[in-house]
Short mmCIF file of the C-alpha atoms (twelve columns), coordinates in Angstrom:
data_MODEL
# 
_entry.id   MODEL 
# 
loop_
_atom_site.group_PDB 
_atom_site.id 
_atom_site.type_symbol 
_atom_site.label_atom_id 
_atom_site.label_alt_id 
_atom_site.label_comp_id 
_atom_site.label_asym_id 
_atom_site.label_seq_id 
_atom_site.Cartn_x 
_atom_site.Cartn_y 
_atom_site.Cartn_z 
_atom_site.pdbx_PDB_model_num 
ATOM 1   C CA . UNK A 1   -0.084 -0.176 -0.064 1 
ATOM 2   C CA . UNK A 2   1.521  3.389  -0.944 1 
ATOM 3   C CA . UNK A 3   1.688  6.213  1.832  1 
ATOM 4   C CA . UNK A 4   0.541  9.259  0.408  1 
ATOM 5   C CA . UNK A 5   1.639  12.630 1.804  1 
ATOM 6   C CA . UNK A 6   -1.869 13.727 2.735  1 
ATOM 7   C CA . UNK A 7   -1.979 11.092 5.253  1 
ATOM 8   C CA . UNK A 8   0.900  12.162 7.087  1 
ATOM 9   C CA . UNK A 9   -0.710 15.486 7.372  1 
ATOM 10  C CA . UNK A 10  -3.741 13.906 8.454  1 
ATOM 11  C CA . UNK A 11  -2.237 11.933 11.151 1 
ATOM 12  C CA . UNK A 12  -0.274 14.811 12.693 1 
ATOM 13  C CA . UNK A 13  -3.957 17.215 12.636 1 
ATOM 14  C CA . UNK A 14  -5.092 14.345 14.600 1 
ATOM 15  C CA . UNK A 15  -2.859 13.919 16.819 1 
ATOM 16  C CA . UNK A 16  -2.632 18.092 17.498 1 
ATOM 17  C CA . UNK A 17  -6.379 17.952 17.966 1 
ATOM 18  C CA . UNK A 18  -6.161 15.231 20.620 1 
ATOM 19  C CA . UNK A 19  -3.439 17.061 22.004 1 
ATOM 20  C CA . UNK A 20  -5.414 20.443 22.256 1 
ATOM 21  C CA . UNK A 21  -8.454 18.641 23.646 1 
ATOM 22  C CA . UNK A 22  -6.352 17.423 26.900 1 
ATOM 23  C CA . UNK A 23  -6.070 13.892 26.006 1 
ATOM 24  C CA . UNK A 24  -2.462 13.604 26.110 1 
ATOM 25  C CA . UNK A 25  -0.684 13.472 29.771 1 
ATOM 26  C CA . UNK A 26  2.178  15.346 30.838 1 
ATOM 27  C CA . UNK A 27  4.167  12.155 31.160 1 
ATOM 28  C CA . UNK A 28  4.224  12.189 27.016 1 
ATOM 29  C CA . UNK A 29  7.493  14.827 27.558 1 
ATOM 30  C CA . UNK A 30  10.281 15.359 24.733 1 
ATOM 31  C CA . UNK A 31  12.498 14.196 27.663 1 
ATOM 32  C CA . UNK A 32  11.298 10.600 27.261 1 
ATOM 33  C CA . UNK A 33  10.631 10.567 23.560 1 
ATOM 34  C CA . UNK A 34  14.642 11.409 23.049 1 
ATOM 35  C CA . UNK A 35  14.854 8.302  25.619 1 
ATOM 36  C CA . UNK A 36  12.816 5.902  23.367 1 
ATOM 37  C CA . UNK A 37  14.187 7.205  20.066 1 
ATOM 38  C CA . UNK A 38  17.839 6.475  21.084 1 
ATOM 39  C CA . UNK A 39  16.483 2.888  21.936 1 
ATOM 40  C CA . UNK A 40  15.001 2.766  18.070 1 
ATOM 41  C CA . UNK A 41  11.231 3.278  19.093 1 
ATOM 42  C CA . UNK A 42  8.629  4.913  17.473 1 
ATOM 43  C CA . UNK A 43  7.726  8.290  19.249 1 
ATOM 44  C CA . UNK A 44  4.667  10.477 19.008 1 
ATOM 45  C CA . UNK A 45  5.956  13.410 20.421 1 
ATOM 46  C CA . UNK A 46  2.728  15.311 21.048 1 
ATOM 47  C CA . UNK A 47  4.613  18.385 22.541 1 
ATOM 48  C CA . UNK A 48  6.072  19.236 19.341 1 
ATOM 49  C CA . UNK A 49  3.355  17.854 16.873 1 
ATOM 50  C CA . UNK A 50  4.870  15.463 14.638 1 
ATOM 51  C CA . UNK A 51  6.135  11.968 14.444 1 
ATOM 52  C CA . UNK A 52  9.624  10.848 14.978 1 
ATOM 53  C CA . UNK A 53  10.180 7.794  13.200 1 
ATOM 54  C CA . UNK A 54  13.647 6.060  13.834 1 
ATOM 55  C CA . UNK A 55  15.336 3.112  12.049 1 
ATOM 56  C CA . UNK A 56  14.283 -0.166 14.026 1 
ATOM 57  C CA . UNK A 57  15.749 -3.425 14.135 1 
ATOM 58  C CA . UNK A 58  16.337 -6.172 11.701 1 
ATOM 59  C CA . UNK A 59  17.582 -5.186 8.514  1 
ATOM 60  C CA . UNK A 60  17.368 -1.379 9.236  1 
ATOM 61  C CA . UNK A 61  15.113 -0.297 6.170  1 
ATOM 62  C CA . UNK A 62  15.650 3.457  5.393  1 
ATOM 63  C CA . UNK A 63  12.693 5.717  6.383  1 
ATOM 64  C CA . UNK A 64  11.053 6.046  2.873  1 
ATOM 65  C CA . UNK A 65  10.944 2.417  2.281  1 
ATOM 66  C CA . UNK A 66  9.849  2.089  5.909  1 
ATOM 67  C CA . UNK A 67  6.927  4.489  5.210  1 
ATOM 68  C CA . UNK A 68  6.016  2.987  1.902  1 
ATOM 69  C CA . UNK A 69  5.418  -0.285 3.646  1 
ATOM 70  C CA . UNK A 70  3.888  0.995  6.563  1 
ATOM 71  C CA . UNK A 71  0.721  2.777  5.801  1 
ATOM 72  C CA . UNK A 72  -1.606 0.355  7.602  1 
ATOM 73  C CA . UNK A 73  0.543  0.322  10.709 1 
ATOM 74  C CA . UNK A 74  0.147  4.101  11.060 1 
ATOM 75  C CA . UNK A 75  -3.430 4.153  10.358 1 
ATOM 76  C CA . UNK A 76  -3.824 1.728  13.507 1 
ATOM 77  C CA . UNK A 77  -1.270 3.873  15.634 1 
ATOM 78  C CA . UNK A 78  -3.667 6.929  14.950 1 
ATOM 79  C CA . UNK A 79  -6.656 5.234  16.235 1 
ATOM 80  C CA . UNK A 80  -4.593 3.906  19.194 1 
ATOM 81  C CA . UNK A 81  -3.415 7.476  19.809 1 
ATOM 82  C CA . UNK A 82  -7.118 8.433  20.709 1 
ATOM 83  C CA . UNK A 83  -6.772 5.965  23.590 1 
ATOM 84  C CA . UNK A 84  -2.956 5.059  24.493 1 
ATOM 85  C CA . UNK A 85  -1.315 8.663  24.791 1 
ATOM 86  C CA . UNK A 86  1.975  7.189  25.900 1 
ATOM 87  C CA . UNK A 87  5.308  6.262  24.331 1 
ATOM 88  C CA . UNK A 88  4.623  3.393  22.017 1 
ATOM 89  C CA . UNK A 89  7.418  1.247  20.634 1 
ATOM 90  C CA . UNK A 90  8.270  -1.319 17.775 1 
ATOM 91  C CA . UNK A 91  9.413  -5.219 18.133 1 
ATOM 92  C CA . UNK A 92  9.469  -4.882 21.838 1 
ATOM 93  C CA . UNK A 93  11.891 -2.005 22.607 1 
ATOM 94  C CA . UNK A 94  11.822 0.527  25.158 1 
ATOM 95  C CA . UNK A 95  8.496  2.239  26.615 1 
ATOM 96  C CA . UNK A 96  7.759  4.402  29.524 1 
ATOM 97  C CA . UNK A 97  5.689  2.405  32.192 1 
ATOM 98  C CA . UNK A 98  3.904  5.022  34.280 1 
ATOM 99  C CA . UNK A 99  3.065  4.685  38.107 1 
ATOM 100 C CA . UNK A 100 5.055  1.606  38.575 1 
ATOM 101 C CA . UNK A 101 7.375  3.748  41.019 1 
ATOM 102 C CA . UNK A 102 6.371  5.002  44.279 1 
ATOM 103 C CA . UNK A 103 8.026  8.227  45.298 1 
ATOM 104 C CA . UNK A 104 8.250  9.827  48.704 1 
ATOM 105 C CA . UNK A 105 10.493 12.593 49.960 1 
ATOM 106 C CA . UNK A 106 11.766 14.017 53.556 1 
ATOM 107 C CA . UNK A 107 11.016 16.516 55.006 1 
ATOM 108 C CA . UNK A 108 7.575  16.320 53.596 1 
ATOM 109 C CA . UNK A 109 7.714  19.900 53.615 1 
ATOM 110 C CA . UNK A 110 11.335 21.296 52.335 1 
ATOM 111 C CA . UNK A 111 12.556 24.962 53.205 1 
ATOM 112 C CA . UNK A 112 14.961 27.076 51.603 1 
ATOM 113 C CA . UNK A 113 18.268 25.866 52.146 1 
ATOM 114 C CA . UNK A 114 17.543 22.263 53.370 1 
ATOM 115 C CA . UNK A 115 18.529 18.854 52.154 1 
ATOM 116 C CA . UNK A 116 16.092 16.647 50.695 1 
ATOM 117 C CA . UNK A 117 15.680 13.135 50.815 1 
ATOM 118 C CA . UNK A 118 13.857 10.959 47.776 1 
ATOM 119 C CA . UNK A 119 13.164 7.621  48.379 1 
ATOM 120 C CA . UNK A 120 11.679 5.420  45.686 1 
ATOM 121 C CA . UNK A 121 10.302 1.934  45.714 1 
ATOM 122 C CA . UNK A 122 9.936  0.101  42.469 1 
ATOM 123 C CA . UNK A 123 10.596 -3.378 40.635 1 
ATOM 124 C CA . UNK A 124 13.519 -5.122 41.629 1 
ATOM 125 C CA . UNK A 125 14.945 -5.632 38.318 1 
ATOM 126 C CA . UNK A 126 15.835 -1.795 38.159 1 
ATOM 127 C CA . UNK A 127 19.446 -0.906 36.808 1 
ATOM 128 C CA . UNK A 128 19.510 2.829  36.976 1 
ATOM 129 C CA . UNK A 129 17.616 5.256  38.408 1 
ATOM 130 C CA . UNK A 130 17.833 9.204  38.823 1 
ATOM 131 C CA . UNK A 131 16.064 12.173 39.985 1 
ATOM 132 C CA . UNK A 132 15.358 15.227 38.211 1 
ATOM 133 C CA . UNK A 133 14.382 18.614 39.923 1 
ATOM 134 C CA . UNK A 134 14.294 22.242 37.876 1 
ATOM 135 C CA . UNK A 135 16.084 20.709 35.048 1 
ATOM 136 C CA . UNK A 136 18.926 19.358 37.095 1 
ATOM 137 C CA . UNK A 137 19.605 15.456 37.427 1 
ATOM 138 C CA . UNK A 138 20.919 13.600 40.455 1 
ATOM 139 C CA . UNK A 139 21.587 10.017 40.545 1 
ATOM 140 C CA . UNK A 140 19.835 7.606  43.156 1 
ATOM 141 C CA . UNK A 141 21.205 4.403  44.684 1 
ATOM 142 C CA . UNK A 142 19.639 1.146  46.283 1 
ATOM 143 C CA . UNK A 143 19.588 1.111  49.850 1 
ATOM 144 C CA . UNK A 144 19.829 -2.423 51.495 1 
ATOM 145 C CA . UNK A 145 18.342 -1.094 54.546 1 
ATOM 146 C CA . UNK A 146 15.175 -0.764 53.537 1 
ATOM 147 C CA . UNK A 147 14.720 -2.127 49.892 1 
ATOM 148 C CA . UNK A 148 14.398 1.281  48.524 1 
ATOM 149 C CA . UNK A 149 16.277 3.703  45.976 1 
ATOM 150 C CA . UNK A 150 17.482 6.772  47.784 1 
ATOM 151 C CA . UNK A 151 19.283 10.201 46.573 1 
ATOM 152 C CA . UNK A 152 19.936 13.285 48.174 1 
ATOM 153 C CA . UNK A 153 19.012 16.675 46.727 1 
ATOM 154 C CA . UNK A 154 19.914 20.263 47.830 1 
ATOM 155 C CA . UNK A 155 17.359 23.151 47.995 1 
ATOM 156 C CA . UNK A 156 19.574 26.227 47.556 1 
ATOM 157 C CA . UNK A 157 19.052 29.135 50.209 1 
ATOM 158 C CA . UNK A 158 17.467 31.271 47.117 1 
ATOM 159 C CA . UNK A 159 15.220 28.838 45.715 1 
ATOM 160 C CA . UNK A 160 11.817 30.728 45.266 1 
ATOM 161 C CA . UNK A 161 9.325  29.138 47.354 1 
ATOM 162 C CA . UNK A 162 6.597  27.719 45.597 1 
ATOM 163 C CA . UNK A 163 5.366  24.207 44.717 1 
ATOM 164 C CA . UNK A 164 7.867  22.184 42.327 1 
ATOM 165 C CA . UNK A 165 7.630  19.171 40.177 1 
ATOM 166 C CA . UNK A 166 10.001 16.483 40.785 1 
ATOM 167 C CA . UNK A 167 10.399 13.474 38.500 1 
ATOM 168 C CA . UNK A 168 12.297 10.252 38.545 1 
ATOM 169 C CA . UNK A 169 13.184 8.033  35.553 1 
ATOM 170 C CA . UNK A 170 14.445 4.453  36.115 1 
ATOM 171 C CA . UNK A 171 15.473 1.508  33.408 1 
ATOM 172 C CA . UNK A 172 15.636 -2.006 34.178 1 
ATOM 173 C CA . UNK A 173 17.752 -4.965 32.725 1 
ATOM 174 C CA . UNK A 174 15.617 -5.247 29.553 1 
ATOM 175 C CA . UNK A 175 15.650 -1.587 28.601 1 
ATOM 176 C CA . UNK A 176 12.357 -0.945 29.743 1 
ATOM 177 C CA . UNK A 177 11.918 2.741  31.199 1 
ATOM 178 C CA . UNK A 178 9.711  3.770  34.354 1 
ATOM 179 C CA . UNK A 179 9.017  7.213  35.276 1 
ATOM 180 C CA . UNK A 180 6.623  9.138  38.155 1 
ATOM 181 C CA . UNK A 181 6.173  12.750 39.208 1 
ATOM 182 C CA . UNK A 182 5.437  14.461 42.366 1 
ATOM 183 C CA . UNK A 183 5.070  17.923 43.788 1 
ATOM 184 C CA . UNK A 184 7.577  19.202 46.236 1 
ATOM 185 C CA . UNK A 185 6.475  22.248 48.003 1 
ATOM 186 C CA . UNK A 186 9.499  24.639 49.252 1 
ATOM 187 C CA . UNK A 187 8.894  26.976 51.834 1 
ATOM 188 C CA . UNK A 188 10.068 30.698 52.545 1 
ATOM 189 C CA . UNK A 189 12.835 31.093 55.494 1 
ATOM 190 C CA . UNK A 190 13.470 34.115 57.220 1 
ATOM 191 C CA . UNK A 191 17.305 33.838 57.825 1 
ATOM 192 C CA . UNK A 192 17.462 36.976 59.635 1 
ATOM 193 C CA . UNK A 193 20.160 39.584 60.035 1 
ATOM 194 C CA . UNK A 194 23.402 39.642 61.885 1 
ATOM 195 C CA . UNK A 195 25.667 42.885 62.295 1 
ATOM 196 C CA . UNK A 196 29.539 42.180 62.674 1 
ATOM 197 C CA . UNK A 197 32.741 44.534 63.040 1 
ATOM 198 C CA . UNK A 198 35.800 43.762 61.646 1 
ATOM 199 C CA . UNK A 199 39.152 45.685 61.201 1 
ATOM 200 C CA . UNK A 200 38.785 47.765 57.848 1 
ATOM 201 C CA . UNK A 201 41.566 45.831 56.295 1 
ATOM 202 C CA . UNK A 202 39.445 42.763 56.104 1 
ATOM 203 C CA . UNK A 203 36.473 44.447 54.720 1 
ATOM 204 C CA . UNK A 204 37.855 47.363 52.426 1 
ATOM 205 C CA . UNK A 205 40.283 45.427 49.942 1 
ATOM 206 C CA . UNK A 206 42.992 46.822 47.744 1 
ATOM 207 C CA . UNK A 207 43.003 45.963 44.194 1 
ATOM 208 C CA . UNK A 208 45.576 43.199 44.643 1 
ATOM 209 C CA . UNK A 209 43.571 41.208 47.147 1 
ATOM 210 C CA . UNK A 210 40.320 41.847 45.482 1 
ATOM 211 C CA . UNK A 211 41.738 39.949 42.607 1 
ATOM 212 C CA . UNK A 212 43.053 37.445 45.009 1 
ATOM 213 C CA . UNK A 213 39.433 36.858 46.632 1 
ATOM 214 C CA . UNK A 214 38.109 36.728 42.924 1 
ATOM 215 C CA . UNK A 215 40.196 34.493 41.699 1 
ATOM 216 C CA . UNK A 216 39.604 31.975 44.817 1 
ATOM 217 C CA . UNK A 217 35.917 32.502 44.279 1 
ATOM 218 C CA . UNK A 218 35.875 31.225 40.308 1 
ATOM 219 C CA . UNK A 219 37.924 28.185 41.434 1 
ATOM 220 C CA . UNK A 220 35.867 27.027 44.488 1 
ATOM 221 C CA . UNK A 221 32.887 27.536 41.916 1 
ATOM 222 C CA . UNK A 222 34.447 25.618 39.400 1 
ATOM 223 C CA . UNK A 223 35.025 22.727 41.883 1 
ATOM 224 C CA . UNK A 224 31.673 22.566 43.048 1 
ATOM 225 C CA . UNK A 225 30.379 22.246 39.260 1 
ATOM 226 C CA . UNK A 226 32.563 19.378 38.932 1 
ATOM 227 C CA . UNK A 227 30.545 15.851 38.671 1 
ATOM 228 C CA . UNK A 228 32.097 12.461 40.222 1 
ATOM 229 C CA . UNK A 229 30.217 9.645  38.839 1 
ATOM 230 C CA . UNK A 230 31.169 7.648  41.809 1 
ATOM 231 C CA . UNK A 231 29.457 7.669  45.138 1 
ATOM 232 C CA . UNK A 232 31.926 8.146  48.065 1 
ATOM 233 C CA . UNK A 233 29.677 8.608  51.121 1 
ATOM 234 C CA . UNK A 234 27.880 5.803  52.710 1 
ATOM 235 C CA . UNK A 235 25.402 5.691  55.989 1 
ATOM 236 C CA . UNK A 236 24.921 8.649  58.059 1 
ATOM 237 C CA . UNK A 237 26.564 11.806 58.722 1 
ATOM 238 C CA . UNK A 238 28.219 13.138 61.711 1 
ATOM 239 C CA . UNK A 239 28.997 16.669 63.126 1 
ATOM 240 C CA . UNK A 240 32.869 17.405 62.293 1 
ATOM 241 C CA . UNK A 241 33.030 19.015 65.981 1 
ATOM 242 C CA . UNK A 242 30.680 19.028 68.860 1 
ATOM 243 C CA . UNK A 243 30.405 22.936 69.331 1 
ATOM 244 C CA . UNK A 244 27.558 24.999 69.507 1 
ATOM 245 C CA . UNK A 245 26.340 27.269 66.525 1 
ATOM 246 C CA . UNK A 246 27.567 30.553 66.580 1 
ATOM 247 C CA . UNK A 247 26.784 31.853 63.101 1 
ATOM 248 C CA . UNK A 248 23.526 30.555 61.686 1 
ATOM 249 C CA . UNK A 249 23.187 29.194 58.084 1 
ATOM 250 C CA . UNK A 250 21.685 31.817 55.461 1 
ATOM 251 C CA . UNK A 251 22.171 35.066 57.915 1 
ATOM 252 C CA . UNK A 252 22.316 38.152 55.922 1 
ATOM 253 C CA . UNK A 253 25.301 39.726 57.449 1 
ATOM 254 C CA . UNK A 254 26.137 43.658 57.602 1 
ATOM 255 C CA . UNK A 255 29.893 43.897 58.291 1 
ATOM 256 C CA . UNK A 256 30.802 47.536 59.331 1 
ATOM 257 C CA . UNK A 257 27.773 48.711 58.305 1 
ATOM 258 C CA . UNK A 258 27.356 47.290 55.100 1 
ATOM 259 C CA . UNK A 259 25.601 44.550 53.242 1 
ATOM 260 C CA . UNK A 260 27.869 41.649 52.470 1 
ATOM 261 C CA . UNK A 261 26.739 38.240 51.125 1 
ATOM 262 C CA . UNK A 262 24.926 35.657 53.472 1 
ATOM 263 C CA . UNK A 263 26.446 32.935 55.527 1 
ATOM 264 C CA . UNK A 264 26.629 30.036 53.222 1 
ATOM 265 C CA . UNK A 265 27.376 27.690 55.967 1 
ATOM 266 C CA . UNK A 266 27.374 26.999 60.068 1 
ATOM 267 C CA . UNK A 267 29.736 28.259 62.330 1 
ATOM 268 C CA . UNK A 268 30.657 25.548 65.411 1 
ATOM 269 C CA . UNK A 269 32.347 27.479 68.339 1 
ATOM 270 C CA . UNK A 270 34.725 25.499 70.046 1 
ATOM 271 C CA . UNK A 271 38.020 25.693 71.531 1 
ATOM 272 C CA . UNK A 272 41.352 26.387 69.138 1 
ATOM 273 C CA . UNK A 273 42.896 23.113 68.548 1 
ATOM 274 C CA . UNK A 274 39.711 20.641 68.612 1 
ATOM 275 C CA . UNK A 275 40.135 17.910 65.996 1 
ATOM 276 C CA . UNK A 276 37.671 18.512 63.025 1 
ATOM 277 C CA . UNK A 277 36.356 15.148 61.545 1 
ATOM 278 C CA . UNK A 278 35.283 14.247 58.051 1 
ATOM 279 C CA . UNK A 279 31.147 14.353 58.150 1 
ATOM 280 C CA . UNK A 280 31.437 11.200 55.894 1 
ATOM 281 C CA . UNK A 281 33.780 9.678  53.776 1 
ATOM 282 C CA . UNK A 282 35.091 11.220 50.568 1 
ATOM 283 C CA . UNK A 283 38.300 12.634 48.705 1 
ATOM 284 C CA . UNK A 284 40.102 15.424 49.551 1 
ATOM 285 C CA . UNK A 285 40.151 17.789 46.682 1 
ATOM 286 C CA . UNK A 286 41.238 21.167 47.967 1 
ATOM 287 C CA . UNK A 287 43.911 22.197 50.524 1 
ATOM 288 C CA . UNK A 288 44.732 25.751 50.643 1 
ATOM 289 C CA . UNK A 289 44.937 29.163 52.755 1 
ATOM 290 C CA . UNK A 290 42.198 31.400 51.510 1 
ATOM 291 C CA . UNK A 291 41.683 35.097 52.295 1 
ATOM 292 C CA . UNK A 292 38.434 34.683 53.498 1 
ATOM 293 C CA . UNK A 293 38.269 31.285 54.834 1 
ATOM 294 C CA . UNK A 294 41.903 30.793 55.884 1 
ATOM 295 C CA . UNK A 295 43.476 27.314 55.805 1 
ATOM 296 C CA . UNK A 296 40.805 25.075 54.601 1 
ATOM 297 C CA . UNK A 297 39.853 21.394 53.510 1 
ATOM 298 C CA . UNK A 298 37.225 20.482 51.165 1 
ATOM 299 C CA . UNK A 299 36.035 16.902 50.547 1 
ATOM 300 C CA . UNK A 300 34.379 15.543 47.503 1 
ATOM 301 C CA . UNK A 301 31.782 12.605 48.565 1 
ATOM 302 C CA . UNK A 302 30.656 11.984 44.791 1 
ATOM 303 C CA . UNK A 303 27.636 12.796 42.814 1 
ATOM 304 C CA . UNK A 304 28.577 16.489 43.352 1 
ATOM 305 C CA . UNK A 305 28.132 16.472 47.042 1 
ATOM 306 C CA . UNK A 306 30.984 18.729 48.906 1 
ATOM 307 C CA . UNK A 307 31.812 19.410 52.666 1 
ATOM 308 C CA . UNK A 308 34.008 22.307 53.312 1 
ATOM 309 C CA . UNK A 309 36.120 22.623 56.666 1 
ATOM 310 C CA . UNK A 310 37.219 26.468 56.969 1 
ATOM 311 C CA . UNK A 311 39.255 28.672 59.531 1 
ATOM 312 C CA . UNK A 312 41.589 25.587 60.454 1 
ATOM 313 C CA . UNK A 313 44.649 26.253 62.752 1 
ATOM 314 C CA . UNK A 314 46.107 23.007 60.906 1 
ATOM 315 C CA . UNK A 315 45.694 20.729 58.283 1 
ATOM 316 C CA . UNK A 316 46.163 16.730 58.241 1 
ATOM 317 C CA . UNK A 317 45.272 15.687 54.817 1 
ATOM 318 C CA . UNK A 318 46.744 16.080 51.478 1 
ATOM 319 C CA . UNK A 319 44.844 16.334 47.985 1 
ATOM 320 C CA . UNK A 320 43.838 13.308 46.790 1 
ATOM 321 C CA . UNK A 321 43.801 11.260 50.072 1 
ATOM 322 C CA . UNK A 322 40.687 8.969  50.924 1 
ATOM 323 C CA . UNK A 323 39.355 9.616  54.390 1 
ATOM 324 C CA . UNK A 324 36.506 7.783  55.897 1 
ATOM 325 C CA . UNK A 325 33.753 9.213  58.130 1 
ATOM 326 C CA . UNK A 326 35.253 10.281 61.171 1 
ATOM 327 C CA . UNK A 327 38.598 10.664 60.029 1 
ATOM 328 C CA . UNK A 328 40.730 13.926 61.439 1 
ATOM 329 C CA . UNK A 329 41.344 16.347 58.742 1 
ATOM 330 C CA . UNK A 330 42.531 19.340 60.650 1 
ATOM 331 C CA . UNK A 331 42.085 21.269 63.858 1 
ATOM 332 C CA . UNK A 332 40.068 24.393 64.795 1 
ATOM 333 C CA . UNK A 333 41.687 27.637 64.387 1 
ATOM 334 C CA . UNK A 334 41.021 31.518 63.707 1 
ATOM 335 C CA . UNK A 335 42.656 31.899 60.408 1 
ATOM 336 C CA . UNK A 336 41.413 33.959 57.427 1 
ATOM 337 C CA . UNK A 337 38.661 36.609 57.925 1 
ATOM 338 C CA . UNK A 338 37.524 35.226 61.359 1 
ATOM 339 C CA . UNK A 339 37.027 36.924 65.022 1 
ATOM 340 C CA . UNK A 340 37.630 33.957 66.878 1 
ATOM 341 C CA . UNK A 341 38.392 30.218 67.168 1 
ATOM 342 C CA . UNK A 342 35.643 28.453 65.521 1 
ATOM 343 C CA . UNK A 343 34.612 25.950 62.606 1 
ATOM 344 C CA . UNK A 344 32.811 27.025 59.537 1 
ATOM 345 C CA . UNK A 345 31.117 23.769 57.968 1 
ATOM 346 C CA . UNK A 346 29.505 24.190 54.570 1 
ATOM 347 C CA . UNK A 347 27.663 21.804 52.139 1 
ATOM 348 C CA . UNK A 348 27.094 21.797 48.765 1 
ATOM 349 C CA . UNK A 349 24.957 19.507 46.855 1 
ATOM 350 C CA . UNK A 350 24.189 19.706 43.138 1 
ATOM 351 C CA . UNK A 351 25.609 23.268 43.466 1 
ATOM 352 C CA . UNK A 352 23.333 24.403 46.061 1 
ATOM 353 C CA . UNK A 353 24.314 26.025 49.368 1 
ATOM 354 C CA . UNK A 354 22.556 24.111 52.021 1 
ATOM 355 C CA . UNK A 355 22.343 23.902 55.711 1 
ATOM 356 C CA . UNK A 356 24.619 21.402 57.414 1 
ATOM 357 C CA . UNK A 357 22.318 20.887 60.215 1 
ATOM 358 C CA . UNK A 358 19.307 19.910 57.924 1 
ATOM 359 C CA . UNK A 359 21.391 17.065 56.650 1 
ATOM 360 C CA . UNK A 360 21.941 15.707 60.335 1 
ATOM 361 C CA . UNK A 361 18.171 16.162 60.956 1 
ATOM 362 C CA . UNK A 362 17.360 14.299 57.998 1 
ATOM 363 C CA . UNK A 363 19.618 11.496 58.916 1 
ATOM 364 C CA . UNK A 364 18.255 11.584 62.205 1 
# 
């Protein structure tokens, strides 16, 4: 049967009409379409109102030959599209199975600057699984403790408070794709204001010092954008020291009467020389003496998860060294821009600045 050009035009119009009527669910997204196409599937992309036909198994006929021999099949597909608006496949290739995953997150109501734990239950045959929030993907891992898949995601302190869509996509050993979506509400936080007095030379920087500060900031931002496709952290997280918070996370700082950047970590006040412990296992990726942070150590825990230990009096590790949970990385001090002995402990997850104490509360 010869396929006429008018047939394709009618086919696309029918799909467009059905999409405008709200028949097709949000699950039939271009993201899943691309995934299915990469696996050789026939995809009806209702978001862009066109039909993508990818080469299929067997002798891999060219597109024109396939169309000329497939008019009857496309006619059936048109009818199916009225009632089955999900990704279709050819010859048992990959398809998306909706509602096969069960998603929950902790806390139920997350705040700006907090860490969110995603927990997913699904078929035991899953081989890969990842979450997606605000266009950013993050991996998840199987937890033998409760038989679910878990992942951590950071909600940056400046994330606008509203309800967001969060998505999880998984693939099993046969290439079958599973997906689910949920809603995550982010609450606004009043981080407060802190007024600090410091020596003028630590606030009003000369040109040379300012260039140093900018160079160090660029270096840190580049580091936090690096993704290690290996999970180094295991189990629960611990406090690096047992001090009481003296500088809270997110507080807006006014230094010598001038508005400055908000505090992106938590200050734990303890005696100078107190051992500083790694909050979890990871690799030392930075050891340096920075202008603001003083003697510093940064650990990469894998999967875009970093912990920072600033204002140390002594560093006891080297870059490239692997450390375990509770390993000593340095000692508390007051180096850099500091008014007294304390540890600045910071966490970055997926580039988000989050409160380290929320991570401890989550684990608890």
